[in-house]
VOGU-3710 file (C-alpha; in Angstrom, 3 decimals, decimal comma):
1> mntkekynii> 0,000/0,000/0,000  1,352/3,424/-0,971  1,087/5,364/2,289  2,351/8,507/0,537  -0,559/8,627/-1,912  -2,351/11,972/-1,730  -5,977/12,859/-2,374  -8,212/15,797/-3,056  -10,629/16,029/-0,115  -13,870/17,976/-0,525
11> clsnqlwdfp> -15,515/18,219/2,888  -19,188/19,152/3,256  -19,199/20,323/6,875  -22,104/21,066/9,192  -20,072/23,539/11,268  -18,081/26,581/10,250  -14,304/26,361/10,046  -14,329/29,520/12,188  -16,436/27,843/14,889  -15,201/29,156/18,296
21> nwtnkrhvmt> -14,004/25,709/19,405  -12,346/23,144/17,187  -14,713/20,401/16,029  -13,962/16,839/14,989  -14,370/17,954/11,361  -11,706/20,602/11,672  -9,374/18,294/13,591  -9,568/15,687/10,812  -9,336/18,110/7,903  -6,480/20,084/9,465
31> rlaqqghnvl> -4,402/16,955/9,804  -5,200/15,861/6,256  -4,033/19,256/4,976  -0,888/19,065/7,098  -0,105/15,690/5,531  -0,171/17,212/2,055  -3,671/16,307/0,936  -5,590/19,019/-0,921  -8,497/19,997/1,314  -11,499/22,031/0,184
41> fvdppinvgn> -13,556/22,589/3,331  -17,139/23,695/2,625  -18,831/25,567/5,444  -22,596/25,168/5,885  -24,351/27,823/3,772  -24,906/31,167/5,519  -27,921/33,356/4,894  -26,990/36,938/4,112  -28,365/38,371/7,326  -27,519/38,656/11,028
51> vfftqikrgl> -25,042/35,738/11,195  -23,173/36,970/8,130  -22,951/40,563/9,325  -21,910/39,380/12,802  -19,021/37,523/11,191  -18,023/40,664/9,289  -17,985/42,615/12,560  -15,741/39,937/14,075  -13,286/40,536/11,258  -13,755/37,091/9,701
61> wsisrvikqy> -14,591/38,454/6,276  -12,162/40,659/4,376  -13,258/42,373/1,163  -11,358/39,695/-0,746  -13,188/36,918/1,080  -16,582/38,533/0,441  -15,802/38,636/-3,279  -14,214/35,181/-3,570  -16,176/33,562/-0,687  -13,140/31,489/0,251
71> litsegaivy> -9,894/31,771/2,166  -6,757/29,669/2,524  -5,807/28,640/6,052  -2,307/28,442/7,514  -2,519/24,657/7,151  -3,158/25,040/3,416  -6,848/24,131/3,416  -9,244/26,100/1,220  -12,349/27,150/3,170  -15,366/28,026/1,021
81> tplnvlpits> -18,379/29,630/2,696  -21,512/29,561/0,508  -23,781/32,596/0,895  -27,521/32,299/0,456  -28,717/35,490/-1,191  -32,064/33,848/-1,996  -34,300/31,948/0,454  -34,919/29,184/-2,113  -32,771/26,163/-1,292  -33,557/24,313/-4,526
91> itsklharri> -31,809/27,148/-6,378  -29,022/27,954/-3,904  -27,983/24,292/-3,606  -27,384/24,145/-7,371  -25,406/27,383/-7,302  -23,275/26,229/-4,367  -22,629/22,785/-5,871  -21,511/24,346/-9,157  -19,237/26,758/-7,315  -17,655/23,871/-5,370
101> kslaktkldp> -17,154/21,980/-8,635  -15,505/25,064/-10,159  -13,217/25,582/-7,140  -12,225/21,922/-7,223  -11,368/22,194/-10,916  -9,162/25,258/-10,459  -7,709/24,697/-6,969  -7,299/20,933/-6,635  -5,026/18,485/-8,450  -6,740/16,875/-11,469
111> niktvlwayh> -4,157/14,073/-11,529  -5,115/12,505/-8,188  -8,310/10,958/-6,865  -10,985/12,988/-5,143  -12,833/12,026/-1,957  -16,166/13,732/-1,273  -16,306/13,654/2,531  -19,791/14,459/3,833  -20,655/15,392/7,403  -23,581/17,666/6,618
121> vqiphiktyi> -26,440/15,231/6,199  -28,886/18,075/6,904  -27,739/20,334/4,079  -30,782/21,024/1,840  -30,818/18,946/-1,353  -27,717/16,919/-0,565  -28,366/14,822/-3,694  -27,660/17,917/-5,807  -24,181/18,221/-4,286  -23,356/14,543/-4,722
131> dtinhdllvy> -24,594/14,485/-8,331  -22,806/17,716/-9,291  -19,400/17,438/-7,578  -17,011/15,057/-9,329  -15,516/12,459/-6,990  -13,968/9,000/-6,949  -15,122/8,054/-3,466  -18,011/9,160/-1,276  -17,529/9,054/2,509  -20,275/9,655/5,039
141> dcvdnytafp> -18,603/10,583/8,333  -21,361/10,336/10,933  -20,412/11,926/14,250  -23,888/12,541/15,715  -27,361/11,063/15,865  -28,716/13,875/13,693  -32,334/12,748/13,726  -32,381/13,268/17,507  -31,405/16,950/17,314  -34,080/19,064/19,063
151> endafysaaa> -34,186/21,491/16,180  -36,847/23,650/14,629  -36,763/26,524/12,171  -38,973/29,089/10,490  -39,961/26,841/7,592  -40,555/23,355/9,003  -41,886/21,836/12,191  -39,554/19,748/14,339  -41,287/16,579/13,071  -40,841/17,655/9,451
161> nkhltqkqee> -37,168/18,449/10,055  -36,620/15,019/11,595  -38,301/13,333/8,628  -36,226/15,280/6,086  -33,018/14,529/7,973  -33,905/10,845/8,186  -34,603/10,627/4,436  -31,378/12,434/3,533  -29,338/10,294/5,914  -30,839/7,142/4,417
171> ylskkadlif> -29,982/8,373/0,916  -26,416/9,339/1,873  -25,835/6,100/3,776  -26,925/3,979/0,810  -24,986/6,095/-1,667  -21,720/6,231/0,332  -18,809/3,978/-0,509  -17,642/4,122/3,120  -19,330/5,141/6,356  -17,327/6,208/9,416
181> vsapglikkl> -19,149/6,440/12,766  -17,869/7,920/16,028  -20,151/6,157/18,534  -21,223/2,495/18,895  -24,934/3,238/18,636  -24,496/4,723/15,178  -23,322/1,377/13,801  -26,618/-0,290/14,680  -28,523/2,681/13,275  -26,788/2,799/9,878
191> drynknifft> -25,612/-0,713/9,033  -29,059/-1,582/7,685  -28,287/0,783/4,810  -24,654/-0,039/4,139  -22,285/-2,792/5,293  -19,109/-0,766/4,558  -19,359/0,860/7,961  -16,409/1,371/10,312  -16,178/2,474/13,928  -13,713/5,382/14,176
201> pnvgaftkfn> -14,352/6,803/17,659  -13,679/10,361/18,639  -10,253/10,989/20,100  -8,318/13,857/21,654  -5,676/16,475/20,849  -3,067/14,623/22,885  -0,026/16,861/22,305  -1,950/20,053/23,093  -3,429/18,833/26,380  -0,590/16,605/27,541
211> avsnvfkskn> 1,683/19,671/27,389  0,059/20,926/30,626  0,114/17,606/32,485  3,055/18,701/34,635  1,137/21,794/35,735  -1,780/19,563/36,734  0,526/17,223/38,664  2,323/20,039/40,472  -0,872/21,910/41,459  0,987/25,131/40,687
221> dailpddlks> -1,795/27,730/40,777  0,584/30,620/40,199  0,735/30,035/36,447  -2,986/29,390/35,937  -5,423/31,876/34,332  -6,426/34,539/36,843  -10,144/33,729/36,727  -9,422/30,094/37,572  -6,787/30,422/40,279  -9,094/32,721/42,243
231> iprprvgftg> -11,413/29,715/42,729  -10,325/27,509/45,675  -9,461/23,848/45,242  -10,663/21,217/44,786  -11,916/22,201/41,341  -13,949/19,938/39,087  -14,218/21,265/35,552  -16,483/21,018/32,538  -15,952/22,578/29,110  -18,427/22,714/26,243
241> aldgykfdyd> -21,817/24,101/25,369  -24,300/24,191/28,223  -27,244/23,160/26,095  -30,451/21,687/27,439  -30,474/18,562/25,259  -27,017/17,403/26,441  -26,011/19,123/29,673  -27,963/17,747/32,644  -28,804/20,780/34,770  -30,731/18,710/37,323
251> lmlyvaknnp> -27,728/16,417/37,805  -25,398/19,402/38,132  -27,641/20,937/40,786  -27,781/17,657/42,709  -24,022/17,170/42,588  -23,262/20,755/43,618  -25,590/20,587/46,613  -24,204/17,245/47,747  -20,551/18,247/47,405  -20,383/21,653/49,120
261> nvnfvligpm> -16,619/21,280/49,641  -16,008/21,073/45,873  -15,940/24,006/43,451  -17,421/23,260/40,027  -16,112/25,296/37,086  -18,224/25,504/33,928  -16,682/26,872/30,720  -18,606/27,245/27,482  -21,427/29,050/25,707  -25,005/28,990/26,946
271> alkdtdadfs> -27,422/27,246/24,584  -30,870/27,362/26,153  -34,262/27,109/24,474  -35,119/30,532/25,837  -32,736/32,795/23,925  -33,166/35,544/26,507  -32,081/33,306/29,387  -28,632/33,492/30,907  -26,737/31,599/33,572  -27,987/33,832/36,380
281> sleiakcknv> -31,566/32,706/35,667  -30,723/29,049/36,377  -31,162/27,312/39,714  -27,523/26,166/39,744  -26,423/29,808/39,681  -27,604/30,033/43,282  -24,999/27,476/44,338  -21,946/29,303/45,647  -19,701/26,422/44,617  -20,720/26,583/40,929
291> hylgsrnyss> -18,647/29,052/38,884  -19,611/29,861/35,300  -16,724/31,494/33,414  -18,375/31,790/30,002  -16,632/30,813/26,760  -12,866/30,621/26,351  -10,744/30,371/23,200  -9,707/26,894/22,150  -6,130/28,125/21,843  -5,887/28,522/25,633
301> iqdyfagfda> -8,434/26,020/26,930  -5,715/23,546/28,008  -4,545/26,095/30,604  -7,883/25,664/32,369  -7,688/21,868/32,257  -4,303/22,189/33,994  -5,988/23,821/36,994  -8,737/21,241/37,469  -8,463/18,426/40,005  -11,013/16,306/38,140
311> fmipyvlndy> -13,174/16,583/35,045  -16,854/15,790/34,575  -19,216/15,299/31,641  -22,721/15,456/33,166  -24,714/14,581/30,058  -28,379/13,683/30,126  -29,242/10,268/28,700  -31,451/10,490/25,603  -31,515/9,279/21,983  -28,988/11,902/20,957
321> tvigcfpvkf> -26,342/11,172/23,610  -26,792/7,421/24,096  -26,837/6,545/20,386  -24,513/9,088/18,843  -22,427/10,998/21,376  -18,740/10,551/22,197  -17,373/13,837/23,585  -13,927/14,833/22,304  -13,226/16,433/25,691  -13,097/12,965/27,276
331> hdalavglpv> -9,687/12,106/25,791  -8,464/15,698/26,130  -8,966/15,433/29,887  -7,251/12,037/30,032  -4,257/13,496/28,167  -3,756/15,918/31,063  -4,032/13,024/33,536  -7,381/14,134/34,943  -9,826/11,613/36,438  -13,094/11,851/34,499
341> vvtdmpayyp> -16,630/11,338/35,851  -19,290/10,579/33,235  -22,873/9,421/32,898  -23,781/5,960/31,628  -23,197/6,291/27,868  -22,064/3,285/25,745  -19,170/5,236/24,207  -17,371/5,105/27,568  -17,700/1,359/28,159  -14,322/0,456/26,572
351> fkdicfisks> -12,730/2,866/29,088  -14,556/1,716/32,223  -11,266/0,900/33,933  -9,896/4,448/33,709  -12,986/6,632/34,159  -15,917/6,811/36,589  -19,143/5,754/34,845  -22,205/6,770/36,867  -25,660/5,209/36,502  -27,522/7,597/38,809
361> npefsaniqn> -27,283/11,056/40,338  -26,108/9,695/43,724  -23,451/7,571/42,005  -22,234/10,549/39,963  -22,019/12,592/43,149  -20,097/9,852/44,954  -17,780/9,465/41,972  -16,807/13,125/42,212  -15,229/12,329/45,583  -13,754/9,072/44,259
371> alqsqtvdsi> -12,174/10,948/41,358  -10,639/13,570/43,617  -9,005/10,805/45,618  -7,571/9,015/42,568  -4,482/11,171/42,196  -1,791/8,502/42,455  1,141/8,583/40,045  0,081/5,229/38,578  -3,538/6,278/37,950  -2,478/9,544/36,320
381> ekriqvaskn> 0,022/7,829/34,022  -2,504/5,137/33,103  -4,959/7,781/31,939  -2,283/9,576/29,929  -1,213/6,307/28,321  -4,772/5,605/27,144  -5,070/9,121/25,711  -1,751/8,736/23,877  -3,265/5,886/21,850  -6,462/7,766/21,035
391> twenkvstml> -5,211/10,713/18,981  -6,412/12,541/15,896  -3,252/11,451/14,102  -4,086/7,782/14,696  -7,735/8,281/13,756  -6,866/10,007/10,473  -4,338/7,273/9,711  -7,019/4,608/10,204  -9,447/6,469/7,954  -6,842/6,904/5,212
401> dlirkflgnk> -5,962/3,214/5,341  -9,625/2,319/4,797  -9,927/4,824/1,954  -6,771/3,546/0,247  -7,915/-0,052/0,617  -11,309/0,708/-0,906  -9,904/2,700/-3,826  -7,310/0,016/-4,414  -10,062/-2,576/-4,749  -12,345/-0,393/-6,798
//
């Protein structure tokens, strides 16, 4: 097998490249670009309206980018952001697909094979993109149970959205040459459509987070971010969106009340159904040992992990989390050496010996104390060793091996 073979990768993403925190899509595509593959990363289409003008205010759109609608990243990836100037998706999807085809023709290498790598199963008229964009291999990279998203919009009811997503996912799954899934439950969901399905679980940015492991071990608060070191130890951290369909607010309230000697640090954006709500309106805000710091840049988030004594992922159990969720932050925390307390999701079962899986609120609460007491040198190194084997580099290597094998047999 020629491990040096390069490909054109056209990625249909369901999150912006400029998303505040790095996503699994960006982790994978960044590493592909760094390895010399030609990456054309397609953002989800943006309506010319509030989101677009907010991005301009943030300085994400230069005049050149507005005209060309693409930029080239430091890693060498081309990021194309389709703009919807018309509210008619049957028309805009054709325009976007043709533009992607044109960019691929002028920016990618015509002498090597092209992989169309689709994450965005919810993009309107996905068949138009697949039929229009030339490719040698179609990959469906499924990293969520999309039909369980609690979404709604101005045009369709939640039930209609779920039906459309289900039909598009069925089409993409049957059409794909390869399917990658990041959680065990997704295999059972999709293998009825396609038998070329492979479990490629989410992993962590080992080098980035392991770099602060010595700070975690030393408990040296002097070099921590000011807003963190002002909070007394022990500190149990969480990072990520505090959204109602994943983050279990009732569990968090229970744990905070039953562990008054522990300070809980929450970092991430609020994502509540009531858009006018903020953290101060929540019951957990009344707990003096719960500290909400808001969002922090991904570039510095490891500095906060370094100041935690344990990490928690208090996710509610529902169709979205149980079937399709495997949080990237799990392996990031292990890379630091942190003990991790989680709820009873199947994605964690292979790691039951190095994390604290909790089947109830009382067990989660008790495991917070157990985690804080598991600070031996051996336990810390065991967690780091597991994280060192579950890296984005290894995941991308596995995916490329499967792609090369399929194209070699095609």
